[in-house]
Structures are given as structure tokens and as C-alpha cells.
C-alpha positions in Angstrom: -24.3 10.5 -13.0 -21.7 11.3 -15.8 -18.2 9.9 -15.6 -15.2 9.9 -17.9 -11.5 9.0 -17.7 -8.8 9.7 -20.3 -5.0 9.4 -20.3 -2.2 10.2 -22.8 1.5 9.8 -22.8 1.9 13.4 -23.9 4.2 14.9 -26.5 7.6 14.1 -24.9 7.5 10.9 -22.8 8.1 7.6 -24.6 5.6 5.7 -22.5 2.6 6.5 -20.3 3.3 5.9 -16.6 -0.2 7.2 -15.5 -3.1 4.9 -14.7 -6.8 5.7 -14.2 -10.0 3.9 -13.2 -13.7 4.8 -12.9 -16.6 2.7 -11.7 -20.2 3.4 -11.1 -23.3 1.8 -9.6 -26.2 3.8 -10.9 -28.7 1.9 -8.8 -26.8 2.7 -5.6 -25.9 6.3 -6.6 -22.2 5.3 -6.2 -19.0 6.1 -8.1 -15.3 5.5 -7.7 -12.6 7.5 -9.5 -8.8 6.9 -9.3 -5.7 8.4 -10.8 -2.1 7.2 -10.3 1.1 8.8 -11.7 4.0 6.4 -11.5 7.7 7.1 -11.0 10.8 4.9 -11.5 13.4 4.0 -14.2 12.5 2.3 -17.5 9.0 0.9 -17.2 8.9 0.7 -13.4 6.7 3.8 -13.1 4.1 2.2 -15.3 4.3 -1.0 -13.2 3.8 0.9 -10.0 0.8 3.0 -11.1 -0.9 0.1 -12.8 -0.4 -2.3 -9.9 -1.5 0.3 -7.3 -4.6 1.2 -9.3 -5.6 -2.4 -9.9 -5.2 -3.4 -6.3 -6.8 -0.3 -4.8 -9.8 -0.5 -7.1 -10.3 -4.2 -6.4 -10.1 -3.7 -2.7 -12.6 -0.8 -2.7 -15.1 -2.5 -5.0 -15.0 -5.6 -2.7 -15.7 -3.6 0.4 -18.2 -1.0 -0.9 -21.3 -2.9 0.1 -20.3 -2.9 3.7 -19.0 0.6 3.7 -22.3 1.9 2.3 -24.1 0.4 5.2 -21.7 1.4 8.0 -20.5 4.7 6.6 -16.9 3.5 6.9 -15.7 4.8 3.6 -12.4 6.3 5.0 -11.6 3.0 6.7 -12.2 1.2 3.4 -9.9 3.6 1.5 -7.2 3.3 4.2 -7.3 -0.5 4.0 -7.1 -0.4 0.2 -4.2 2.0 0.3 -2.3 -0.3 2.7 -2.8 -3.3 0.4 -1.8 -1.2 -2.6 1.3 0.1 -0.9 2.4 -3.4 0.2 1.9 -4.8 -3.3 4.1 -2.1 -4.9 6.7 -2.1 -2.1 7.1 -5.9 -2.2 7.4 -6.0 -6.0 10.0 -3.2 -5.8 12.0 -5.2 -3.3 11.7 -8.4 -5.2 12.5 -7.3 -8.8 15.7 -5.4 -9.6 14.1 -3.7 -12.6 11.4 -2.3 -10.2 13.7 -1.1 -7.4 12.7 2.2 -6.0 9.5 2.5 -8.0 6.4 4.3 -6.6 3.3 6.2 -7.6 1.0 9.0 -6.6 -2.6 8.1 -5.9 -5.7 10.3 -5.7 -9.1 8.7 -5.4 -12.7 9.7 -4.8 -15.7 7.6 -3.6 -19.0 9.3 -4.2 -22.1 8.1 -2.3 -25.1 10.2 -3.1 -24.3 13.8 -2.3 -21.1 13.0 -0.4 -17.7 12.5 -1.8 -14.7 11.2 0.2 -11.3 12.2 -1.4 -7.9 10.7 -0.6 -4.5 11.6 -1.9 -0.8 10.6 -1.7 1.6 12.7 -3.8 0.9 15.6 -6.2 -2.0 14.2 -8.3 -4.9 16.4 -7.5 -8.7 16.6 -7.0 -10.7 19.7 -7.8 -14.3 20.5 -7.0 -16.2 22.7 -9.5 -19.5 24.2 -8.3 -21.5 27.3 -9.2 -18.8 28.8 -11.5 -16.1 28.3 -8.9 -13.2 25.9 -8.9 -11.5 24.7 -5.7 -8.5 22.5 -5.3 -9.6 19.9 -2.7 -6.2 18.2 -2.1 -2.9 19.5 -1.0 0.2 18.4 -2.9 2.7 16.4 -1.0 5.6 18.0 -2.8 8.8 20.0 -2.2 7.5 23.1 -3.9 4.2 23.0 -2.0 6.1 23.0 1.3 8.2 25.9 0.0 5.0 27.9 -0.9 3.6 27.3 2.6 6.8 28.5 4.2 6.7 31.6 2.1 10.0 30.7 0.3 8.4 31.0 -3.1 5.1 32.3 -4.6 2.4 30.1 -6.0 3.2 31.4 -9.5 6.9 30.6 -9.0 6.1 27.1 -7.9 4.7 26.3 -11.4 8.2 26.6 -13.0 10.4 25.8 -10.1 13.2 23.2 -10.9 12.0 21.0 -8.0 8.3 21.0 -8.9 8.4 17.3 -9.8 9.8 16.2 -6.4 7.1 14.6 -4.2 7.4 14.0 -0.5 5.0 11.0 -0.3 4.4 8.1 -2.7 2.7 4.7 -2.7 5.2 1.8 -2.6 8.5 3.6 -1.6 8.4 2.6 2.0 6.6 0.1 4.3 4.0 2.6 5.4 2.4 5.5 3.7 0.0 8.2 5.0 -2.8 9.8 3.0 -4.9 12.9 3.5 -8.7 12.7 3.4 -11.2 15.3 2.5 -15.0 15.5 2.5 -16.9 17.2 -0.4 -20.6 18.0 -0.4 -22.0 17.7 -4.0 -25.0 19.5 -5.4 -26.7 18.7 -8.7 -24.4 19.8 -11.5 -21.2 19.8 -9.5 -18.1 18.3 -10.9 -15.1 16.4 -9.4 -11.9 16.4 -11.4 -9.0 14.1 -10.5 -5.8 14.6 -12.5 -2.1 13.9 -12.7 0.3 16.9 -12.7 0.7 16.6 -16.4 -2.6 18.5 -16.6 -2.2 20.9 -13.6 1.3 21.9 -14.8 0.1 22.9 -18.2 -3.5 24.1 -17.8 -4.5 26.8 -15.2 -7.3 26.4 -12.7 -9.3 29.1 -14.5 -9.0 27.3 -17.8 -10.1 24.1 -16.2 -13.1 25.8 -14.8 -14.0 27.4 -18.2 -13.8 24.1 -20.0 -15.8 22.1 -17.5 -18.5 24.8 -17.2 -18.8 25.0 -21.0 -19.0 21.2 -21.6 -22.3 19.4 -21.9 -20.7 16.0 -20.9 -17.7 14.8 -19.0 -16.4 13.1 -22.1 -16.4 16.5 -23.9 -14.7 18.1 -20.9 -12.0 15.4 -20.7 -11.1 15.5 -24.4 -11.0 19.3 -24.4 -8.7 19.4 -21.3 -6.5 16.8 -23.0 -6.5 18.8 -26.3 -5.3 21.9 -24.5 -2.6 20.1 -22.6 -1.3 18.5 -25.8 -1.5 21.7 -27.7 0.9 23.3 -25.1 3.4 20.5 -25.6 2.4 18.1 -22.8 5.9 17.4 -21.5 4.5 14.8 -19.1 1.9 12.1 -19.2 -1.6 13.6 -18.8 -4.6 11.9 -17.1 -8.0 13.2 -16.1 -11.0 11.5 -14.4 -14.2 13.4 -14.2 -17.5 13.0 -12.4 -20.6 15.2 -12.6 -23.5 14.8 -10.3 
């Protein structure tokens, strides 16, 4: 089990509003990965992502023992998301400086060969297996809806002026809905979770090439970050990687 998480504010932004978290239990063949990309004025985006990540990770870790036995991983993630959403929403309502803040959230819990992935917003999860990369999650964004309607092409979506507008976020309303995905992992497979600071600057094929050519997840993470920064990294960039 090989894990790595790395984040950078990029070349343009003054602060890093992304947050990430990884956790492993080697003896139980278990891992948790989490990436949040905050939004909001001043430092509120950073507050939202940090708070959501901390609360979500704490809730998941506390309930993992029971979820392992009952197989109720989705229920655990749903509960952790509700608690995270409430924490961000309540702080946003209480503090003027945090008004309107929110964050994306993408997470994966790996138990043996099975990974459960959950996302809100446009931070993504990818599965790399046998020289093939597949985007696991679907972006909750304005441009993704436009692509699905046929209004624009996938290539046009990468540079569309509305590409940063998301349709779901943690903490912006009393309730939030997430999507869930199941991934079967084989030995050597990789999971990548990332903020849009990576996916907007590095192509899927480039991500595949770097991951397949990296001996460790730390090497892959730093190489992905290097390429994003080399291309100007106009947004914060975060990656969390797991290799079975």
C-alpha cells in the first residue's frame, strides 16, 4: 500500500484554499484519501476546505471499525458528509467573514480490493489500471452539464469562461447530495484524487504517463505537481494518490 498527498498554492493565487488528507491502516488493508477545494472571499475558502476535511476525516476514522464489519462504508461517508456540511454551513452563517463559503469534496475509502468513492463539486477521482486511465467521478459543474447537453465539446469545456462554476458544494446550503462510485482494484492499480488545479492544466493522458512511469506515489505526486507548476498553475493544485 503506497500513499502520497501533496498540495501547492500554484503560481498565481496568494493563498492555498485546497486541503488534503490521507490515512492508512496497513494491518487492516485500509486507506482513506480526501481532497477539498475551497471557495469564498479572502481566506474563507481555506477555512471551508480545512474545516470540511478535518471534520470528514475525523468522522470517518471514528466509524471505520464498525463499517469494516458491517460493510456500511457508503452510510459512513454520507454521515461524515452531513456533519461536515453542517459545520461549514453553521460557521458561514455565524461569521460575516465566512459568509457564502463552501468547498468541493472528493474522498475514497479503500478496504482490501474495494474502493468506495464519493464526490461533491468538480474535484475528481481517477482510476489507473493496465495502462488505462478512467475518470471515476462526474463533475458537478456548469460546463459538465453543457457538455452532456451537447452545447459544447469536451475540449471546449477546458477553456470555457464558466469552467470554474460548480453546481454543488459542501457548506453552501443546509443539505448537500453526493455521488458514489465503486471501484475494484487489482494489484498495481492507482487511485488519484485531485482538485481542478491539476485537471485543468494536465491532460488525462499525461496523468496516465506520469503514474505508469513512477516507481512510487511520492514520485508521481511530485512529477504531476512539477508539470502543473511548469504550465503556470493559475489555481491551487492538490493530488492524493493510492497504489495497491
